[in-house]
N, C-alpha and C positions, 0 to 999 in steps of 0.2 A: 310763692317765692317773692321776695322783695329785694331790689337792688338800689343802692344809693351811689351817686357819683358826686364827690366833692371836688370842686375846681376852683382855681384862683385866676385863671385867664379866660378870655372869651372864646378861645379856640379850643374846640372839642376834638378828642381823638377820633380817627376814622372809624373805629369799631363801636362808636357809641350807638350806631344804628343796630348793630349786632345785639347789643344788650337789650334794646327795645324788642328785638325778635324773641329773646329768651323770656322776657318779662315786660309786658306792656305797662306796668306800673312803676317803671324806673323813675327815680326822683333825682333831679339835678340841683344841687345846693351849692351856693358860693361858700367858699371856706370862711369868709368873714362872718357868716351867719351860723357857724358851728355851735356857738354858745347858746343859741336859741333853740337847738334841738333838744327835745324832751329826753330825759335819762331813761324813760320807759320805751323809747323807740327801739325796735329790735329787728333790724333787716337781716336777711341771710348773708349778704355780702356788701362791703363798702369799698368803693374804688376811689383812691385819693390821688390827686395830682401832686406828685412829689417834687420837692426842690431841695436846695442845699441846706436850708434852715428849717428842716421838718421834725426835729427831735421833740419840740414841745407839742406840736400837732399830733405826732405819733402817740405820745403819752395820753393826750386828751382823747383820741380815738379809742384807745384801749379802755379807758374809763367809761366812755359813753356807749361803746359797743362791745361789752365783754364776751358776748356770745356770737358775735358776727365774724365772718371771714374778712380779713383786712388785706386788700391788694393795693399796691401803689402803681402809678403810671406816669409816663412823660411823653411829650409829643415826638421825641426822637430817641434813638438808641444811645444810651450813655452808660458805659460800664461803671463809672464811679458812683452815679446815682443809684444804680442797681445794687451795688454792693452795700452802700449806706442804708438803702431801704431794707435789705435782708437783715443787716446788723440791728436795726430798730424793731425787728420782729414782724414785718410784713410777710405774708406767705410767699409772694413773688412780685417781681416788678415787670410790668407790661409796657411795651412800646407801641408806636402808632401803627405797626404792621401786624399786630396781633390778629389772629383770625378766630372765627367762631368755634372751631374745633379746639383750639388751645384754651379758650375761656371756659368751655364745657368741661374739659379735663381738669382745669384748675379748681373749678367749683366742685366737681365730683370728688377730687382728692381732698379738698379742704373739709368737706362733710365727713369723709371717712376718718380723717385725722381727729376732728372734734369728737366723734364717737368713741374712738380709741382712748383719747385723753380723758374722757369722762369715766372710763373704767378705773382710772388711777386717782380720782379725786379724793379717795379715802386713804391714800398712802401719804402719811405725813413725813416720811423719811427724807433726810436731805438729798441722798443719792438720787431718788426718784425725781425730785425737783431739779436737780442739776442735769440729769440725763434728758429731761424734757426740753432743756434748752437746745439739745442736739437735734430736735425735731425739725428745725428750720435750717440745718446744714444742707447745702446743695449737693455736696459730693460724698460718696460712700467712703472715700479715702479719709476725708476729714473726720467722719463719725468714728472710723476705726482707729484713728490716730488719737482722738480726744478721749474716747470712752475708757481705755485702759488706764489712762492717767487719773481720771475721776474715780475709777474703781479702786485703785491702789491708795488714793488719798482718803477715801471715805469708808472703805471696808477692809478689815484686817484679814486678808487672804494670804496664803503662802504661795499659791500659783493660780493661774487661770488661763483659759484659751477660748478662742472663738473659732468655730468651724462653720463654714458656709457650703451650701451645696453648689456643685459645679453647674455649668449651663445646661448640660444634658440631664441634670437631676439624678445621675446614677451614683455619684460619690459625694462624700463630705471632705472638704479640703481645709487644712489648718490655715487660717488667715493671720492671726496675731495671738500673742500670749506672752507670759513671762514666767521664768523660773520653772521650766519644764525640761526633763531629761528624756531624750529619744522620743519625742512625741510622734504619734502616727500622723503623717502628713496627708495621706489619702486613704479614706475608707470607703469601701463599696457598700451601698445601702441595700444589702441583701437581707432577706428574712430567714435566718436560720439559727440553730442552737449555738453555733460557734461565733456568731457576730459579737463584737465588742459591746460593752454596755452603753457606750456612747451612741452607737447605731440603733440599739434597742430603745434608747431614750428618744431619738429622733422619730422612730417609727411609732412609738407610743403616743407622742404629742403632748405629754405632760411632764412636769418637772419631777425628777426621781432623785432620792437620797440613798447613798450607800455608805455604811460605816465598816470600819475594819473589824474582822471577826466573823462576818457573815460569808456564806459559801461563795455567793456571786462575787463579792469584793476580793476575797482571797485567791480566786482563780484568775484574776486579771493581772497578767504579768506587768502591764504598763503601770499599774498602781504600785507594784512592789519596787520597780526601778526608781520611782519618785518618792518612795517612803510616805505615800499618802496615808492619812489616818481617817479622812472623811471626805467625801466628794458629792457634789450636786451637779446634775446635768439638767439644764433648763432649755427646752426647745425655743428657737426663734421662729415665729410663724405669723402668717396672715390668717384671715378667717377660713381660707380654703387649703392652705398647704404649709408644711414645715419647710423652711429654707436654710435652717442652720441649728447649731447647738452652742449654748454658753456653758463652759466648764468652769467650776469654781471648787477649789481643793484646799484642804488643811493638811499640814504634815506633823504638827506638834501633837504628841501623845496625850496631852491634857486638854486638848480642844476637839470637839466634834460638832457637826451641824445638828440643829434640832428641827422639828417639824415647823416651827415658826420661821426658822431660817429658810426652809424650803419654800414657804409662801412668799417670803421676801424676795428670794432669788427669782421666783416666777414673775413677780412684779417688775424686777430689774430687766428680765428677759422681754417682757411686754414692751417696756419703754425703749429698750434697745431695737426691738423689732420695728416699732413705729419710726424711730430715727432712720434705720436702714431703709425701711419702705419708703419713707419721705424722700431720701436721697435717690433711690431707684426711680420713684415716680417722677420726680422732677427731671431726672436724666431723660426719661421717656418723653416728657412734655417738651423738653428743650429740643430733643431729636425731632419731634413732630413739627416743631416750629422752624426747623432748619432744612427740611426736605420737601421736594415737590411731590405731591400726592400721586401723580401718574408714574413718573419714571424712577422715583426714589433717589434721584440725584439731588444735590443741594439746590435750594432756591436762591433768588436774587438777593434777599436780605442777608442770608448767611454768606453768600459770595462776597458782598461788599465788606462785611465784618472781617472775614478771613483775608481778603485782599489788602485791607488796611493793616492787619497784623503782619502779614508777609512783607508788605512794603517797609514797614518799620524795621523788621528784621534784616531786610536787604540793605537798608541804609546804614543800620548799625554795624554790620559785618561786611559792608562794601561788596555785596553780592548782586548778581543779575537776577531779575525776576521776569519771566515771560508769560504772555497771555494769548491764547488762541480763541478767536471768535468765529463760529461756523454757522452757516444757515443752509438747510436743505434746499436743493434746486427742485422747483416744480412740485413742491409738497401739496400745494392747494389743489392741483389736478388730481392727486391721489385721493384727497378727501372728497372732491366732487365726483370722482368715478367710482370709488369703492366704498365711500362713507366714512364717517368720523370715527367709528369703532375701529375700523382698519387702520386709519391714520394714527390713532392712539397706540395700537399695538406695534406699529412701525416705529414710533418715537421710543417705546420701550426697547425695541431691538437696537436702535442706534445708540441708546444709552448703554446697553450691555456691550456693544462693540467698543465703545470708547473706553469703558472701565478696564476692559481686558488689554488695552494698548497703552495705558499710562501707568505711572508708578503709584504706589500707595500713598506717597507724600503729596501727590498732585490733587488739585481740587477741581472736580467736574460738576458743573451746575447747568440746570436748564434755565436759560435766561428768559424765555418767554415763547410761546408757540413752538416753531420748529427751530429756534435759535439756541445754541449752547455755547458755554464758555468754559475753557480749561485754563487753570492757573498752574504754572510750573515753576516752583521756587528753585533758585540756584541754577537756572537753565538759560544759556546764552541764546540769542536770536536764531543763529544758524542751526543749532541743534533742534530748536523748537520748530523751525520750518521743516526739518526732516521728520519730526514726529507728526506734525500736521499732514505731511505728505503721505505718511504711512496710514493714517486714519482716513484721509481722503481715498486712498487706493482701496482700503478695506471696505468702505461704504460703496464704492463703485462696483466692487466685484461681488458684493453680498447679494443673495437672492432673498427678498423680503416676502414673507408669507402673509403678513397682516393678520396674525392670529387665526389662520385657518382659511384664508382666501384661496380659492383653487388656482387662479392665475398667478404667475410669477411677477413680482414687481421689482423694478430696478430703479435706484436712485443715485444721484450725485450730490455733492455738497461743495459749497464755496467757502474758503477759509481766509481769515485776516489774522496776521501775527504782529504783536507789538511787544516791546521790551523796555524795562526799566534798567538803566536811566536813559537809554539812547532816545526813546521816543516819547516818554511821558514820566511824570514824577508823582502823580496822584492816582487813586483808583479810578475816578471818573474819566480822567484823561487817558489812562491806559486802555480802558474799555472803549473809549471813543475812537482812539487811534486804530485799535484792532478792528472795530466795526467799520470804520472808513476804509481800511484795506480790504475788508471782506466785500464791501460794495464795489470796490474796483475790480475784484476777482469776478463778481457778477457781470460787470460791464465788459470784461475781457473773455466772454463767452462761457463763464461759470466753470465749475468742476476743476478748480485750481487753488493754489496757495499763493497769497501775495503778502510780502513783508511790508509793514509800514515804512514810509519814507520820512 
């Protein structure tokens, strides 16, 4: 493996050392020297320090490294830079807080995507080329919104539909489509003689063509309702499982699908599978970058992003926004007495307690060590104090087992509460005020809630 970092400032991202761990042959090159790079240079991945005027550089990178994975990065989180980077075709945009797990996932995903794209190199059709552009869409909703429009523009179909498997993998669910009468919205993936042809196609894992006049076609009531004359079912799948089916149909009596259309439909399904897989994978990577490994609560980076978003919303709609900062009392003694594995198990128990006592719209994060932060949009200070008191009491009364420790462990926590706009108007100041109030609670004999002054 070979990794290249192209930079234009002297300040390197914090995770540069992580790249060196992955590959000790990492090369760092100044962007001004890009034209001196040999066109035969073929690294696995290139990390480029992104800026507002990167369009020309993006084009140059694609020409110099046609077979490499291209990533962009900046020294801080910037939504606009991230969006522009993705528009220019970079796989993803990394910030200074990126960790080694995220980098490995991005590299792994990029390699898989390249392999899947190579399967389509022999497809000259415009549709395949257009759908490939969807491979870099970050959201499944975006793929499912754009794909039908492309299909209608470039293929003369009378109707079509996309079915995706439900989370439990037991059903196929209609997600989108056009010009369909009484479509089956939920189909059980059972293997029996009465299963619809769509289900049989999903279980078969290969594209199937059915024309009017055959026994199987004429026995399908759904086809008769829609006056279908010819239909293709093309499974949407990864290398290990089928996760959906693309349905393409003709209704005019003088038109039927041919075996070449079947192969074409299969290629379309492969490209759509890649696009949907891309969006799903990026969602997983994004999620891993947002959560704390131990407690599965949000991490500080995501906390600050969401707090900034919620503060903007609070300003726009003149709403209140409250924040709770809590720290466990005497947690170090638990680690010293029972060990760090027990301490980790207790942190998970505390996280679960808090999640049960707040709303789905509240943001619960592990701030660090045994410190936690809860953001409560649209909640006044007085109500937040009551919620904090409820959590405090719940922790005090809870018997912690520490993941199987025989002895019963009891803990308390100290809480600080701050509210926008009474106490602070920025994310950092809001956290600072709540943190200060929490330390005051510690000084006042712990195990209590203090409102910022």
